[in-house]
C-alpha positions in Angstrom: -3.2 -11.8 -57.6 -6.8 -13.5 -58.0 -5.0 -17.0 -58.4 -3.4 -16.7 -54.9 -6.6 -15.7 -53.4 -8.6 -18.6 -55.2 -5.6 -21.1 -54.0 -5.8 -19.9 -50.2 -9.5 -20.0 -50.2 -9.6 -23.5 -51.7 -7.2 -24.6 -49.0 -9.0 -23.1 -46.2 -12.4 -24.8 -47.6 -10.7 -28.1 -47.4 -9.1 -27.6 -43.8 -12.4 -26.5 -42.3 -14.2 -29.6 -42.2 -11.0 -31.5 -41.2 -10.7 -29.4 -38.1 -14.4 -29.6 -37.4 -14.2 -33.5 -37.6 -11.3 -33.8 -35.5 -13.1 -33.0 -32.1 -15.4 -35.6 -30.8 -18.7 -33.9 -28.9 -20.5 -35.3 -26.1 -23.4 -35.1 -28.4 -21.7 -37.4 -31.0 -20.9 -40.0 -28.2 -24.4 -39.8 -27.0 -25.8 -40.5 -30.6 -23.4 -43.5 -31.0 -25.0 -45.0 -27.7 -28.3 -44.3 -29.2 -27.2 -46.1 -32.6 -26.0 -49.2 -30.3 -29.4 -49.4 -28.8 -31.3 -49.0 -32.0 -29.0 -51.8 -33.4 -29.6 -54.1 -30.5 -33.5 -53.9 -31.1 -32.9 -54.6 -35.0 -31.0 -57.7 -33.8 -33.8 -58.7 -31.6 -36.4 -58.0 -34.3 -34.3 -60.2 -37.1 -34.0 -63.1 -34.5 -37.9 -63.0 -33.9 -39.1 -62.4 -37.3 -35.9 -62.5 -40.1 -33.8 -65.5 -41.5 -30.2 -66.3 -40.9 -28.9 -63.6 -43.3 -30.7 -60.9 -41.6 -29.6 -61.7 -38.2 -26.1 -61.9 -39.5 -26.3 -58.6 -41.1 -27.8 -56.9 -38.1 -25.0 -58.4 -35.9 -22.5 -56.9 -38.4 -24.2 -53.5 -38.3 -24.2 -53.7 -34.3 -20.5 -54.6 -34.5 -20.0 -51.3 -36.6 -21.8 -49.4 -34.4 -20.0 -50.3 -31.4 -16.8 -50.0 -33.2 -17.6 -46.4 -34.1 -18.5 -45.7 -30.4 -15.2 -47.1 -29.3 -13.4 -45.1 -31.7 -15.0 -41.7 -30.7 -14.6 -42.2 -27.3 -10.9 -42.8 -27.7 -10.8 -39.7 -29.9 -12.6 -38.0 -27.1 -9.8 -39.1 -24.5 -7.2 -37.8 -26.8 -9.0 -34.4 -27.0 -6.9 -31.4 -26.7 -7.8 -30.6 -23.3 -5.7 -33.4 -22.0 -3.2 -33.5 -24.5 -0.6 -31.4 -23.4 -0.9 -32.1 -19.6 2.5 -32.8 -17.9 3.0 -32.8 -14.2 5.9 -30.9 -12.4 7.5 -34.2 -11.2 8.6 -37.5 -12.7 6.4 -40.2 -13.6 5.9 -42.9 -11.2 3.6 -46.0 -11.2 1.6 -46.2 -8.4 -0.5 -49.1 -7.0 -3.8 -49.7 -5.1 -2.9 -48.9 -1.4 0.2 -46.6 -2.0 0.0 -43.5 -0.1 0.7 -40.4 -2.1 2.6 -37.3 -0.9 0.2 -34.2 -0.7 2.0 -32.8 -3.9 0.4 -35.5 -5.9 -3.1 -34.7 -5.2 -3.0 -30.9 -4.7 -6.1 -29.3 -6.0 -4.2 -28.1 -9.2 -4.1 -32.0 -10.1 -7.5 -32.8 -9.1 -10.1 -33.4 -12.0 -13.9 -32.5 -12.1 -15.9 -35.4 -12.6 -16.9 -36.0 -16.2 -19.6 -38.6 -17.1 -18.0 -39.3 -20.4 -15.3 -41.2 -18.5 -17.9 -43.8 -17.7 -16.5 -44.3 -14.3 -18.6 -43.9 -10.9 -18.5 -40.5 -9.2 -15.8 -40.1 -6.2 -17.4 -40.6 -3.1 -17.3 -38.3 0.0 -13.6 -37.8 0.7 -12.2 -38.9 -2.5 -11.1 -37.3 -5.4 -10.1 -38.2 -9.0 -6.3 -37.1 -9.7 -4.4 -37.2 -13.0 -0.8 -38.5 -12.8 0.3 -38.3 -16.5 -1.8 -40.5 -18.6 -3.0 -42.3 -15.4 -6.2 -41.6 -13.5 -6.3 -42.2 -9.9 -8.9 -42.3 -7.1 -7.3 -41.0 -4.3 -8.6 -40.7 -0.4 -8.1 -37.0 0.5 -7.6 -37.6 4.2 -4.9 -40.4 3.9 -3.4 -39.9 0.4 -4.0 -43.6 -0.1 -4.7 -44.7 -4.0 -8.1 -46.3 -3.8 -8.6 -47.1 -7.4 -6.0 -47.0 -10.5 -6.8 -46.5 -14.2 -3.6 -46.8 -16.2 -3.4 -45.1 -19.6 -6.7 -43.5 -19.2 -5.7 -40.4 -21.1 
């Protein structure tokens, strides 16, 4: 009986860190951007005061910091909040200038702006709409697609 509890406890202990590290938080992305800024400062300092090896090493660390940021941003986009989203209509590829039917940009499909997208805010009369994995910027009056980001989510 004790071994069953011990085994279950060990399995749970191993699963908790994996579940906690799966989600990328906004704070983590902010820290990654801070790391990139610090690495840029280190590169500038190595260029001024260091030798070639120092400069190469700092460039390598800057590339690593940028790669980590890209991976975390990609993980954030694949977050659970967006993973299981499906529209009640078939996928259709839209182009800039295409006029959408009102059902495509109904309030249920409009997204609240999120700064982590690294996109400009939608202006007056515009809204971001999700169409499967694409992000569309749509004019609310005419239904015209103003900007399109394919495979955003």
